[in-house]
C-alpha positions as CSV (number, residue, x, y, z in Angstrom):
1,M,0.1,-0.1,-0.1
2,K,1.4,3.2,-1.1
3,G,0.9,6.6,0.3
4,M,0.2,5.6,3.9
5,K,0.0,8.3,6.6
6,I,1.1,6.7,10.0
7,I,1.9,8.4,13.5
8,D,3.5,6.1,16.1
9,A,1.3,6.1,18.8
10,H,4.3,5.3,21.4
11,S,7.8,5.9,21.3
12,H,10.5,7.6,23.4
13,I,13.0,10.5,23.2
14,D,15.8,8.3,21.9
15,Y,13.8,7.1,18.6
16,I,11.9,9.9,16.6
17,T,10.0,7.4,14.6
18,H,9.2,9.9,11.7
19,N,12.8,10.7,11.2
20,F,13.5,7.2,10.1
21,Q,10.6,5.5,8.4
22,E,8.7,6.1,5.2
23,D,5.2,7.1,5.4
24,V,5.3,7.9,9.3
25,V,4.5,11.7,9.7
26,G,4.6,12.0,13.4
27,T,5.8,10.6,16.8
28,V,4.2,10.5,20.3
29,C,6.9,10.6,22.7
30,C,6.5,9.5,26.2
31,A,8.9,10.8,28.8
32,T,9.1,8.2,31.6
33,K,10.8,10.2,34.2
34,E,11.2,13.7,35.3
35,S,14.8,14.1,34.3
36,E,13.3,13.7,30.6
37,W,10.7,16.2,30.6
38,N,12.9,19.2,29.6
39,K,14.6,17.3,27.0
40,L,11.0,16.3,25.5
41,V,10.0,20.0,25.5
42,E,13.2,21.0,23.7
43,L,12.6,18.1,21.0
44,M,9.0,19.4,20.6
45,H,10.1,23.1,20.2
46,N,12.3,22.0,17.3
47,D,9.9,19.7,15.6
48,K,6.3,20.3,15.3
49,N,5.6,16.6,14.3
50,I,6.7,15.4,17.8
51,Y,3.8,14.9,20.2
52,G,4.6,14.7,23.9
53,A,3.5,12.9,26.9
54,F,5.0,13.4,30.3
55,G,5.0,11.3,33.3
56,I,6.6,8.9,35.7
57,H,6.8,5.4,34.5
58,P,6.3,2.7,37.2
59,W,9.8,1.5,36.8
60,F,11.0,4.7,38.2
61,V,8.7,5.5,41.1
62,D,11.5,4.9,43.7
63,S,13.4,7.9,42.2
64,V,10.5,10.3,42.4
65,L,11.1,13.4,44.2
66,E,8.7,15.1,46.6
67,G,6.3,17.6,44.8
68,F,6.7,16.1,41.3
69,D,3.1,16.1,40.8
70,K,2.7,20.0,41.2
71,R,5.9,20.3,38.6
72,L,4.0,18.1,36.4
73,E,1.0,20.1,36.5
74,D,2.7,23.2,35.9
75,L,4.4,21.8,32.9
76,L,1.1,20.6,31.6
77,K,-0.6,23.8,32.0
78,T,2.0,25.5,29.6
79,N,0.8,23.8,26.6
80,C,-2.7,22.4,26.1
81,K,-1.6,19.8,23.8
82,Y,0.7,18.2,26.2
83,M,-0.5,14.8,27.3
84,V,0.4,12.4,30.2
85,G,2.5,9.2,30.1
86,E,4.0,6.9,30.2
87,I,2.3,5.9,33.5
88,G,0.9,2.8,35.1
89,L,1.6,-0.4,37.1
90,D,3.9,-3.4,36.6
91,K,3.8,-6.5,38.8
92,C,7.2,-7.3,37.9
93,K,8.6,-4.4,39.6
94,P,8.7,-3.7,43.4
95,N,6.7,-1.4,45.8
96,M,3.3,-1.7,44.2
97,E,1.8,0.5,46.8
98,K,3.9,3.3,45.8
99,Q,3.4,2.5,42.1
100,I,-0.6,2.8,42.7
101,E,0.0,6.2,44.6
102,I,2.1,7.7,41.9
103,F,-0.2,6.6,39.1
104,Q,-3.3,7.8,40.7
105,K,-1.8,11.2,41.3
106,Q,-1.0,11.4,37.6
107,L,-4.4,10.1,36.5
108,D,-5.9,12.7,38.7
109,L,-4.0,15.4,36.7
110,A,-5.1,13.9,33.4
111,I,-8.5,14.0,34.3
112,C,-8.3,17.3,36.1
113,L,-6.9,18.9,32.8
114,Q,-8.5,16.6,30.3
115,R,-5.4,15.3,28.7
116,S,-5.0,12.0,26.9
117,V,-3.0,9.5,29.0
118,F,-0.8,6.5,28.0
119,I,-0.8,3.6,30.4
120,H,1.5,0.8,30.7
121,C,0.4,-2.3,32.6
122,V,2.1,-5.7,33.2
123,G,0.2,-8.3,35.0
124,A,-1.8,-5.8,37.0
125,W,-5.2,-5.4,35.1
126,D,-7.0,-6.1,38.3
127,K,-5.5,-3.1,40.0
128,I,-5.9,-1.0,36.8
129,L,-9.6,-1.7,36.6
130,H,-10.0,-1.1,40.5
131,V,-8.5,2.3,40.0
132,L,-10.7,3.3,37.1
133,K,-13.6,2.5,39.0
134,L,-12.9,5.0,41.5
135,Y,-14.0,7.5,38.7
136,K,-17.2,8.4,37.0
137,Q,-16.8,7.1,33.4
138,S,-17.7,10.8,32.2
139,E,-14.7,12.1,34.0
140,L,-12.1,10.0,32.4
141,P,-10.1,11.4,29.4
142,I,-8.9,9.3,26.6
143,I,-6.8,6.5,27.9
144,V,-4.3,4.8,25.5
145,F,-3.3,1.1,26.7
146,H,0.1,0.9,25.4
147,D,1.5,-2.5,23.9
148,F,-1.8,-3.8,24.8
149,N,-1.7,-7.7,25.1
150,A,-4.5,-8.8,27.4
151,N,-7.1,-11.5,27.0
152,D,-10.5,-11.1,25.6
153,E,-12.2,-10.7,29.2
154,I,-9.9,-7.7,30.1
155,L,-10.5,-6.1,26.6
156,T,-14.2,-6.4,27.1
157,K,-14.1,-4.6,30.5
158,L,-11.9,-2.0,29.0
159,L,-14.2,-1.4,26.1
160,Q,-16.8,-0.6,28.3
161,Y,-15.0,2.9,28.8
162,K,-16.0,4.8,25.7
163,N,-12.7,6.6,25.5
164,T,-10.2,4.0,25.6
165,F,-7.7,3.0,22.8
166,F,-5.4,0.0,22.5
167,S,-1.9,0.5,21.0
168,V,-0.3,-2.6,19.7
169,G,3.3,-3.4,18.5
170,K,5.3,-6.0,16.8
171,N,5.1,-8.9,19.5
172,V,1.4,-8.5,19.6
173,V,0.8,-8.4,16.0
174,Y,3.2,-11.4,15.1
175,D,2.7,-13.5,18.1
176,R,-0.9,-12.9,18.7
177,F,-0.7,-12.5,22.3
178,C,-4.3,-10.9,22.1
179,R,-7.2,-11.0,19.6
180,I,-6.6,-8.1,17.4
181,D,-9.8,-8.7,15.4
182,E,-11.6,-8.1,18.7
183,I,-10.2,-4.6,19.0
184,P,-12.6,-2.2,17.2
185,N,-11.4,-0.5,14.3
186,N,-12.2,2.9,15.8
187,R,-10.1,2.0,19.0
188,I,-6.8,0.6,17.4
189,L,-3.5,2.4,17.2
190,I,0.2,1.1,16.4
191,E,3.5,1.7,17.9
192,T,7.2,1.0,17.8
193,D,7.7,1.7,21.6
194,A,11.3,2.9,20.4
195,N,12.2,-0.5,18.8
196,K,14.0,0.4,15.7
197,N,13.4,-3.1,14.2
198,I,9.5,-2.5,14.1
199,I,8.4,-1.1,10.8
200,L,5.0,0.6,11.1
201,R,3.9,0.3,7.5
202,D,4.4,-3.4,7.9
203,L,2.4,-3.6,10.8
204,V,-0.4,-1.8,9.2
205,N,-0.6,-4.5,6.5
206,K,-0.2,-7.2,8.8
207,I,-3.1,-6.4,11.3
208,S,-5.6,-6.0,8.3
209,K,-7.1,-2.7,9.8
210,N,-8.0,0.2,7.8
211,E,-5.0,2.5,7.5
212,S,-7.1,5.6,7.6
213,D,-9.1,4.4,10.8
214,I,-5.6,3.9,12.6
215,Y,-4.7,7.5,11.5
216,N,-7.9,9.1,12.5
217,N,-7.8,7.2,15.9
218,I,-4.5,8.7,16.8
219,L,-5.8,12.2,15.7
220,R,-8.6,11.8,18.3
221,V,-6.0,11.0,20.9
222,L,-3.6,14.0,20.1
223,N,-6.6,16.2,20.1
224,N,-7.8,14.9,23.6
225,G,-11.1,13.9,22.1
């Protein structure tokens, strides 16, 4: 298929996908710790096709400094297009109680400012679902579940939230960890997660989803609705 228009729905500051891949016209970059926030702002200043999300990844909660949430709020308020991410929960990492605390603070900010949010989840879907139930569905912003590979039961529960999207990458597409055909066309995104070996044009062809649907979906995320 020629003439595709693709935006990478999830990468990081060390791989700006549209600088390297044909048909990729933009990159969502997620800053995973506070030390990356200013670098991402600088990258965005120099390239209008970088779309930034700022947050604390669950892998780095032990290095969080007091007052991070106020600093994150102040940063998000400087630009209405700034999103929240990559945040979430990971059962393979220690200190789940603190992970949940940091996750909720950031989700609260995304809700308060109505910014799209990118969520990382490994083996903690029960806890993610518990947190989501603490809020009214009408309060929640757009939520992107990054590198989604959960089972049909989890997918069904998450689809009940009208503003959820599911971003898939190479492992999910080629190894079929989840039923991609069960993800509605208007909820699916594709990503590299900064993996230079993933060619997004090939992913589009492999998953048999309409390229224009995927592109329009990410535009909804970038516009916060």
